[in-house]
N, C-alpha and C positions, 0 to 999 in steps of 0.2 A: 456199358455192359460189364459184367463181372467175369474176370478171368479164371483160368484153371487154378492158379495158386490160391486165390481167395476161396474158391469152392473147397479145396482140400483143407484149408485152414478152418473153415466152418465145420467140416466133418470132424476134425480133430477136437474142436471145442465141444461139439454136441456129444462126442463119444464119452465124455465125462458124466453125462446125465443118465438117469434111469431110462432103460429102453422104452418104458411106457410114455415118458415125457417126450422123448424123441419122436416116437411114432405119432403121438397126438399133434405135435408141432408141424411135422412134415405133411401129414394127411390133412391138416387144417388148411394147408395151402396147396392141396391138390397133388401131392407127391405120393404115388403108390409105394408103400414100403412094408415089408414084414420082417421083423427083426429076430434073428437067432442070437441070443446073448454071446454065443461062442464066436460069432463072426460079425459083431456089431460094426466094427470099423469098415469092413468090406461092404456091408449092406449100406452104410451111410455114404460111403464114397460113390457107390453106384447111384443111390437116390439123389444125392446133391449134384452129381454130374449130369443127371437126367433132367434136372429142373430147367424150365424155360426161363428166359430173362426176367419176366415179370414175377414168376414164382420165387426165384432166388432172391430178388429184391425184397419181396414180401417177408420171406423167412428171415433175411438179415435184419430188416426193420424191426421185426418182433424180438429177435435175439438182442439187438441193441437196446430196445425199449424195456426189456425185462431182464437185463443183465444182473440186476440185484437179486432177483428171485433165483435165477440160474446159479449164481455164485453161492447162494445160501445152501444149495444142495450138494456142494462139492467141498470135500476136506482132504488135505489141507487147502486153505484158500489160495495159496500161491500157485497151485496147479491151474486153477481157473484164471487167475490174474495173468499168468504167462501166456496162456492160450488166447485170452482176450486181447492182450497186447499185440500178439502176432496177427490176429484177425484185423484189428484196427489198422495196423501198418499195411497189411495187404490191401485193405480197402482204400487206403490213401494212395497206394501205387495205382489203383484202378480209377482214381479221381474222385473218391468220396471221403468225407470227413464225418466223424461222430461228434455231434454238438448237442448238448442237453438231451441226451438219450434219443437223438434222431439222426438219421442219415441225411447228409447234405451233399449235393453234387458240387464239388469245388471247381470242376472244369466242364463247362457246358458243352464243349466240343466232343466229349466222349460218350454222350448219351446213347447214340445208336452205333457207335464204332466198337469193333472188337478190340480188346486190349492189345497194344502193340507187341508186348512180350510174346504172347501166344503165337501170333502170325509170324513174327520175325524168327523165333526159334524154330518153328516148323519149316520155314523157307530155308534157313541156314542148314538144317539137317539134310536137305535134299539138293542143295545148290552145287555141291562139289568143290567149294572153296577149300584151298589147302589147309587153312587153319580154322575151319568152321567150328570144330569141336572146342577149340580154345576160346573162340568168340562167344559161343553159347555159355561156356563156363563163366566167363567174365560178366555176362548179362545176369546169370544166376547169382554170382558173387555180389553183384551190385544190389540185387533184390534182398539177398540175405543180410547185407550190411544195413540196409534200410529197415529191415524187420528186427534187427538185433535189439536186445534190451541192456543198456540204452541204445538207441539207434546210432550207427556210425555214418552220419550223412556225408562226411568227407570221403570215406571209402566207397560209398554208393556212387558218388560222382566220379571218383578216380577209376573205378572198374568200368563204368559206362564209357568213359573217355578211352580207356585201353581197348574196349570192344570196337569203338568207332575207328580208332587209329589202325587196329589190326585188320579190320575189314577193308579199309581204304587201301592198305598195303597190298592185300590180296587182289583187290580190283585192279590196282596199278600193274601188278605182275601179269594179270590176265590180259590187260590192254597191251602190254609190251609183247605178248605173244611168244615168249621164249627168246626174244631178241636181246641185245645188250641193254642193260639197265643204265639209263643216262641220268639218273637221279639218286640221291642218297635215301635208301628205304628206311633209314632211322630218323629222318627229318620230316615232320608233318608238312611243313611249308613246301618242301620240294616234291612231296607226293602230290599235293594239290596242284602245284604248278604243272607237273607232268600230266595229270589228268585233264587239266584245262587246255594245255597246248596240244594234247592228243585228240581234242574234240570230245572227250568223254563227258565233260561237264562245261557249263558256260561260266563266264566271268561272275555272273550273279550267284550261281550255285557255288562257285569257289568261295565267294565272300560269305555266303551263308554257312558253309561248312567251317570256315575259319572262325567265324563269330561264335558258333556253338562250341568249338574246341576251346576258345578263350574262356567262355563262360564256365566250362568244366575244369579249367586249370586251377591248381591249388592257389588259394588266396583271392580268386576272382569272384567267388560266389558269396557275397556279403549281403544278406537280405536286409532290406530297408523297408520296414512296415509290413513285411510278408513273413509269416512263420517259417522257420528254417526248414521244417519238414515239407511244406508246400513248395518252397523255392527249390529244394533238392529234387522233389518229384518232377517239377517243371524242367529243370536242367537235364535230368535223366530221360525224360520223355523226348526232349529235343534230340538227345544223342541217339536214342533208339529209332526215332523217326528218320534221322539222317542215315543211320545204318540201313533202314528199309529202303530209302531212296537210292543209295549207292548200289545195293544189291539188285533191286528191281530194274534200275537203269542199265546195269551191266547185262542182266539176263535179256532184257529187251533188245539191246544192241547186238547181242550174240544170236538173237532169234530163237531163244529157248524159252 
């Protein structure tokens, strides 16, 4: 499925086109839209956000296939190139690659699943964790680094790791329930040991969290036979899924 970030990026790309081109493209794929040139961006955002999963995939497929034509209509060309780069990187975060003017699903597991960023950020904003705002910021910083031109894949992983570490620290504090802290909150290993010894996570879950953290650590992500962008997306996805697990596990144990 296509996430909010990619939909907004698509709207930004289409905003560069003549309104008639935009209306034709979106109506071709079943999106009702009437464009006022003075509010084109807002109309586009509403239209793209309202597209169904199949519709947005069809629109994206046509945009990717006809990128040369769309580019020819924009001057200076760097404006189109920058927005197309952003869209391509957003698609990669959602598990799709652009290859030979076609969209290819690089991760079969995401076909019918909502993008983890959207669900996780929404849950964090309502969970009441002390540093939820900081965690959301790090998740967004990770995505921004991934989308940068050129992409900063190391920063994308580092920010995802910080988000995971911060959330684990907040979960540990909640488990402690205001009692004395018997672990060093600045040490990842001690946080995990405390969560496991408190019954919050199992030995296997502790090992999984530790493994993901090592994968995200500087110098650990050395892709062999896998494009760096795909390896980074994979590592980032692991981190955000572990954040989702920690958060939902804590909420379930609290009965909320």
